[in-house]
Residue frames relative to the residue before (quaternion, step in Angstrom):
aa qw qx qy qz dx dy dz
M 1.0000 0.0000 0.0000 0.0000 0.00 0.00 0.00
S 0.4023 -0.7359 0.4902 0.2373 3.56 -0.84 0.93
T 0.2103 -0.7423 0.6163 0.1580 3.53 -1.24 0.42
I 0.3319 -0.7263 0.5719 0.1878 3.50 -1.22 0.56
A 0.4020 -0.7079 0.5210 0.2564 3.56 -0.76 0.98
P 0.4385 -0.6933 0.4971 0.2829 3.61 -0.84 0.89
R 0.5326 -0.6069 0.4788 0.3445 3.54 -1.21 0.53
M 0.1042 -0.7636 0.6351 0.0515 3.54 -0.94 0.92
L 0.1449 -0.7868 0.5940 0.0845 3.56 -0.95 0.83
D 0.5433 -0.6741 0.4184 0.2744 3.55 -1.19 0.57
R 0.4655 0.6901 -0.4499 0.3234 3.61 1.21 0.05
V 0.3685 -0.7120 0.5549 0.2224 3.57 -1.13 0.67
P 0.5094 -0.6445 0.4616 0.3346 3.61 -0.86 0.84
S 0.5734 -0.6169 0.4200 0.3381 3.56 -1.16 0.62
H 0.6611 0.4114 -0.3052 0.5482 3.60 1.25 -0.14
P 0.2823 -0.8083 0.4888 0.1674 3.60 0.12 1.31
N 0.8446 0.1629 -0.1587 0.4848 3.52 -1.17 0.75
R 0.6462 0.4488 -0.3416 0.5142 3.59 1.18 0.36
H 0.0650 -0.7768 0.6263 0.0083 3.49 -0.89 0.98
P 0.6198 -0.5709 0.3707 0.3906 3.58 -1.02 0.69
L 0.3010 -0.7516 0.5644 0.1611 3.54 -1.01 0.88
R 0.7596 0.1756 -0.0966 0.6188 3.55 1.26 -0.47
H 0.6070 -0.5481 0.4275 0.3851 3.52 -1.26 0.34
L 0.2887 -0.6809 0.6431 0.1987 3.50 -1.30 0.55
V 0.1059 -0.8436 0.5262 -0.0159 3.58 -0.43 1.26
L 0.1659 -0.7805 0.5979 0.0757 3.56 -0.82 1.03
V 0.0108 -0.7871 0.6156 -0.0361 3.55 -0.80 1.10
G 0.3505 0.7233 -0.5541 0.2165 3.54 -1.28 0.35
M 0.6967 -0.4822 0.3581 0.3924 3.50 -1.38 0.19
M 0.6292 -0.4919 0.4269 0.4242 3.53 -1.26 0.41
G 0.7602 0.3359 -0.2696 0.4865 3.54 -0.96 0.90
A 0.5266 0.6491 -0.4116 0.3631 3.61 1.24 -0.12
G 0.5055 -0.6721 0.4098 0.3533 3.60 1.20 -0.39
K 0.2149 0.8145 -0.5165 0.1535 3.58 1.14 0.53
T 0.6891 0.4614 -0.2832 0.4817 3.60 0.83 -0.94
T 0.6668 0.5123 -0.3088 0.4446 3.59 0.88 -0.90
V 0.6715 0.4692 -0.2958 0.4913 3.60 0.95 -0.84
A 0.6213 0.5287 -0.3449 0.4642 3.61 1.01 -0.74
E 0.6412 0.5100 -0.3213 0.4749 3.59 1.00 -0.79
A 0.6410 0.5093 -0.3232 0.4748 3.61 1.02 -0.77
L 0.6389 0.5072 -0.3235 0.4795 3.60 1.02 -0.74
S 0.6474 0.5191 -0.3116 0.4629 3.56 0.99 -0.82
R 0.6828 0.4786 -0.2753 0.4785 3.58 0.90 -0.98
G 0.7644 0.4381 -0.2123 0.4226 3.54 0.75 -1.07
Y 0.8231 0.2328 -0.0848 0.5111 3.57 1.02 -0.74
G 0.5334 -0.6884 0.3764 0.3162 3.56 1.27 0.26
L 0.3858 0.7336 -0.4819 0.2841 3.58 1.16 0.44
V 0.4951 -0.5920 0.5378 0.3394 3.52 -1.21 0.56
L 0.2399 -0.7842 0.5601 0.1170 3.58 -0.89 0.94
Y 0.0383 -0.7635 0.6446 -0.0071 3.52 -0.90 1.06
D 0.0346 -0.7890 0.6134 -0.0100 3.58 -0.47 1.18
I 0.3973 -0.7642 0.4532 0.2295 3.57 -0.32 1.26
D 0.6890 0.4805 -0.3027 0.4503 3.61 0.77 -0.95
Q 0.6586 0.4967 -0.3164 0.4684 3.60 0.93 -0.84
W 0.6250 0.5370 -0.3333 0.4581 3.57 1.02 -0.78
I 0.6574 0.5023 -0.3040 0.4724 3.58 0.94 -0.92
E 0.6587 0.5155 -0.3161 0.4477 3.60 0.86 -0.93
K 0.6713 0.4909 -0.3072 0.4626 3.57 0.90 -0.88
E 0.6873 0.4829 -0.2901 0.4584 3.57 0.87 -0.89
E 0.7107 0.4458 -0.2496 0.4836 3.58 1.02 -0.81
G 0.3378 -0.7550 0.4946 0.2669 3.58 1.15 -0.55
R 0.7210 0.3241 -0.2428 0.5623 3.57 1.15 0.59
S 0.6093 -0.5825 0.4022 0.3573 3.55 -1.24 0.49
I 0.6514 -0.4929 0.3972 0.4182 3.55 -1.29 0.34
S 0.6376 0.5313 -0.3322 0.4480 3.61 0.94 -0.83
R 0.6617 0.4890 -0.3093 0.4768 3.60 0.97 -0.81
I 0.6120 0.5374 -0.3551 0.4590 3.59 1.00 -0.74
F 0.6550 0.5109 -0.3069 0.4645 3.58 0.91 -0.94
S 0.7320 0.4416 -0.2573 0.4506 3.60 0.79 -0.99
E 0.7429 0.4174 -0.2318 0.4692 3.60 0.98 -0.77
S 0.8163 0.2424 -0.1006 0.5145 3.59 0.99 -0.79
G 0.5174 -0.6714 0.3936 0.3559 3.57 1.27 -0.24
E 0.6329 -0.5575 0.3897 0.3697 3.53 -1.26 0.49
A 0.6176 0.5559 -0.3593 0.4248 3.62 0.97 -0.76
Y 0.6323 0.5129 -0.3265 0.4800 3.60 1.00 -0.81
F 0.6524 0.5229 -0.3138 0.4501 3.57 0.89 -0.97
R 0.6764 0.4974 -0.3044 0.4500 3.61 0.86 -0.93
R 0.6203 0.5179 -0.3450 0.4776 3.62 1.05 -0.66
K 0.6513 0.5090 -0.3020 0.4749 3.57 0.97 -0.90
E 0.6281 0.5422 -0.3195 0.4577 3.57 1.01 -0.87
M 0.6648 0.4983 -0.2984 0.4698 3.60 0.94 -0.89
E 0.6351 0.5313 -0.3182 0.4616 3.58 1.02 -0.82
I 0.6712 0.4830 -0.2908 0.4813 3.59 0.90 -0.93
L 0.6280 0.5383 -0.3346 0.4515 3.58 0.96 -0.85
D 0.6454 0.5181 -0.3254 0.4574 3.60 0.91 -0.86
R 0.6610 0.4967 -0.3109 0.4687 3.59 0.96 -0.81
I 0.6509 0.5132 -0.3214 0.4579 3.58 0.94 -0.85
L 0.6679 0.5155 -0.3139 0.4355 3.59 0.89 -0.88
A 0.6474 0.5048 -0.3141 0.4768 3.60 1.21 -0.40
L 0.6033 0.5645 -0.3451 0.4452 3.60 1.29 -0.21
P 0.6849 -0.4559 0.3443 0.4523 3.60 -1.24 0.23
P 0.6067 -0.5976 0.3797 0.3616 3.59 -1.02 0.77
G 0.1229 0.7551 -0.6343 0.1115 3.51 -1.14 0.84
V 0.6106 -0.5033 0.4262 0.4384 3.55 -1.21 -0.51
I 0.1733 -0.7857 0.5903 0.0650 3.54 -0.88 1.04
A 0.1718 -0.7374 0.6468 0.0918 3.55 -0.83 1.08
T 0.2021 -0.7989 0.5584 0.0947 3.57 -0.47 1.20
G 0.5190 -0.5560 0.5195 0.3894 3.52 -1.33 0.12
G 0.6896 -0.5110 0.3229 0.3988 3.58 -1.21 0.40
G 0.7547 0.3818 -0.2098 0.4905 3.59 1.10 -0.62
T 0.4131 0.7472 -0.4517 0.2587 3.59 1.26 -0.18
F 0.7394 0.4401 -0.2261 0.4566 3.58 0.83 -1.03
V 0.5281 0.6365 -0.4032 0.3917 3.59 1.27 -0.20
G 0.6487 0.5141 -0.3149 0.4644 3.58 1.03 -0.76
E 0.5228 -0.6880 0.4098 0.2923 3.56 -0.75 1.08
T 0.6621 0.5053 -0.3157 0.4545 3.60 0.87 -0.90
N 0.6558 0.4967 -0.3092 0.4770 3.59 0.91 -0.90
R 0.6542 0.5308 -0.3166 0.4360 3.56 0.88 -0.97
E 0.6700 0.5004 -0.3042 0.4563 3.59 0.86 -0.94
K 0.6519 0.5113 -0.3166 0.4619 3.60 0.95 -0.85
L 0.6812 0.4902 -0.2962 0.4559 3.58 0.90 -0.91
L 0.6560 0.5059 -0.3151 0.4631 3.59 0.95 -0.82
K 0.6744 0.4960 -0.2860 0.4662 3.58 1.06 -0.73
N 0.7979 0.3594 -0.1456 0.4615 3.57 0.94 -0.91
G 0.8155 0.1602 -0.0981 0.5474 3.58 1.17 0.10
L 0.4934 -0.5648 0.5390 0.3835 3.48 -1.38 -0.12
V 0.1770 -0.8135 0.5509 0.0576 3.56 -0.51 1.22
V 0.0730 -0.7975 0.5988 -0.0130 3.54 -0.78 1.13
Y 0.2890 -0.7472 0.5839 0.1314 3.54 -0.82 1.14
L 0.2102 -0.7529 0.6139 0.1101 3.58 -0.69 1.13
E 0.0708 -0.8519 0.5162 -0.0523 3.53 -0.33 1.33
A 0.0871 0.7546 -0.6470 0.0660 3.54 -1.18 0.72
S 0.6424 -0.5089 0.3894 0.4203 3.56 -1.27 0.19
A 0.6433 -0.5240 0.3929 0.3966 3.56 -1.22 0.51
Q 0.6566 0.5247 -0.3164 0.4398 3.59 0.93 -0.87
A 0.6669 0.4933 -0.3054 0.4675 3.59 0.92 -0.88
L 0.6460 0.5111 -0.3189 0.4688 3.59 0.97 -0.83
W 0.6382 0.5343 -0.3149 0.4560 3.57 0.98 -0.89
E 0.6570 0.5187 -0.3137 0.4482 3.58 0.88 -0.92
R 0.6814 0.4798 -0.2865 0.4726 3.58 1.02 -0.75
A 0.7878 0.3928 -0.1675 0.4438 3.58 0.95 -0.90
K 0.5515 0.7015 -0.3786 0.2457 3.59 1.07 -0.69
N 0.7630 0.3570 -0.2104 0.4960 3.61 1.01 -0.65
A 0.5086 0.6485 -0.4204 0.3795 3.57 1.28 0.06
D 0.5187 -0.6203 0.4914 0.3235 3.53 -1.28 0.43
R 0.2034 0.7764 -0.5563 0.2152 3.55 0.23 1.33
P 0.5112 -0.7022 0.3935 0.3011 3.59 -0.65 1.06
L 0.7002 0.4685 -0.2914 0.4531 3.61 0.92 -0.78
L 0.6627 0.4495 -0.3100 0.5125 3.58 1.29 -0.11
Q 0.4211 -0.7564 0.4251 0.2642 3.57 1.29 0.39
G 0.7012 -0.5007 0.2706 0.4295 3.53 0.80 1.07
G 0.7306 -0.4295 0.2336 0.4767 3.59 1.02 0.77
K 0.5804 0.6076 -0.3666 0.3995 3.60 1.26 0.12
A 0.5036 0.6615 -0.4228 0.3607 3.59 1.24 -0.11
S 0.4386 -0.6809 0.5216 0.2682 3.56 -1.22 0.47
F 0.6523 -0.4864 0.4024 0.4195 3.55 -1.31 0.27
E 0.6317 0.5461 -0.3326 0.4383 3.58 1.01 -0.78
S 0.6680 0.4725 -0.3141 0.4815 3.61 0.92 -0.81
F 0.6027 0.5461 -0.3446 0.4688 3.59 1.10 -0.68
Q 0.6518 0.5150 -0.3084 0.4635 3.58 0.94 -0.92
R 0.6339 0.5289 -0.3380 0.4520 3.61 0.99 -0.77
I 0.6345 0.5114 -0.3302 0.4763 3.59 1.00 -0.81
L 0.6590 0.5089 -0.3046 0.4626 3.58 0.90 -0.94
Q 0.6635 0.5040 -0.3097 0.4581 3.61 0.88 -0.89
A 0.6581 0.5008 -0.3105 0.4688 3.59 1.01 -0.75
R 0.7311 0.4432 -0.2407 0.4594 3.60 1.01 -0.75
T 0.5420 0.6718 -0.3937 0.3161 3.60 1.08 -0.65
P 0.6445 0.5149 -0.3606 0.4353 3.68 0.84 -0.72
F 0.6468 0.4926 -0.3209 0.4858 3.59 1.13 -0.55
Y 0.6374 0.5183 -0.3243 0.4691 3.58 0.95 -0.84
D 0.6243 0.5694 -0.3284 0.4221 3.58 1.07 -0.76
K 0.6084 0.5651 -0.3472 0.4359 3.61 1.23 -0.29
A 0.4319 0.6963 -0.4621 0.3391 3.60 1.28 -0.06
H 0.6193 -0.5523 0.4049 0.3842 3.57 -1.21 0.46
H 0.8022 0.0242 0.0399 0.5953 3.57 1.03 -0.86
R 0.1924 -0.7431 0.6217 0.1560 3.53 -1.33 0.25
V 0.1123 -0.7656 0.6319 0.0444 3.52 -1.18 0.73
W 0.3607 -0.7184 0.5575 0.2073 3.55 -0.84 1.03
V 0.1760 -0.8361 0.5168 0.0539 3.58 -0.65 1.13
E 0.5178 0.6780 -0.4094 0.3233 3.58 1.16 -0.50
G 0.8422 0.1660 -0.1497 0.4907 3.55 -0.92 1.00
R 0.6391 0.5112 -0.3199 0.4774 3.59 1.27 0.22
S 0.5108 -0.6209 0.4932 0.3323 3.54 -1.20 0.50
P 0.6207 -0.5380 0.4070 0.3995 3.58 -1.18 0.46
E 0.6431 0.5335 -0.3232 0.4442 3.60 1.02 -0.76
S 0.6348 0.5199 -0.3246 0.4706 3.59 1.04 -0.76
V 0.6562 0.4908 -0.3028 0.4867 3.57 0.95 -0.90
A 0.6456 0.5268 -0.3229 0.4488 3.60 0.92 -0.90
G 0.6397 0.5290 -0.3255 0.4528 3.59 0.97 -0.80
E 0.6683 0.4865 -0.3031 0.4742 3.58 0.94 -0.84
V 0.6423 0.5180 -0.3188 0.4664 3.58 0.97 -0.85
W 0.6486 0.5277 -0.3143 0.4496 3.59 0.94 -0.89
E 0.6642 0.4878 -0.3019 0.4793 3.58 0.93 -0.86
L 0.6136 0.5335 -0.3429 0.4705 3.61 1.03 -0.72
Y 0.6275 0.5459 -0.3376 0.4407 3.55 0.96 -0.88
W 0.7439 0.4177 -0.2453 0.4604 3.57 0.68 -1.06
A 0.6155 0.5360 -0.3524 0.4579 3.60 1.12 -0.52
N 0.7776 0.3516 -0.1607 0.4959 3.59 1.12 -0.67
E 0.4080 0.7584 -0.4520 0.2325 3.57 1.22 -0.24
G 0.7164 0.4557 -0.2699 0.4542 3.61 0.91 -0.79
S 0.7138 0.4699 -0.2638 0.4473 3.60 1.17 -0.38
L 0.4434 0.6934 -0.4630 0.3290 3.58 1.24 0.18
P 0.6044 -0.5825 0.3948 0.3736 3.56 -1.13 0.60
């Protein structure tokens, strides 16, 4: 099985001589900006970036939507768990999860144990506006309604609420959110299990 080398950037973290001891994990609904904020953390603070969905797409050679349509959600979730296990064995960095990654109990427990988990939160309307035209399998290629989107969000929110912290992202730049997440990480790094 092939592996993908994580992206490494040359930036120095804002906490000199300190490197992350645990992963920094971003969870939340599709459209919350997990990948965008992870990229800002990587650029701004020199963290290794692990994007689960991008890793799966590269390894599979097809989009998440194609995986769902050709192999089914159960196959995708197994692949997601496999990739997550590999990422957790790598040096600590920032992990951008898929919207459903944290919903699975096994994944959630592993992420809570091995990192600081931050829920990127926004209103249903703001998330919908960001996600509605994207090629997302659970939105049926942009054909889903706001009501069906809200049902998915309502079903997932109790799981997202189990994150160590939450950060409101609506109306903020990725860099602003990344700065708050980074400070949360260093403020809590010593108190993780």
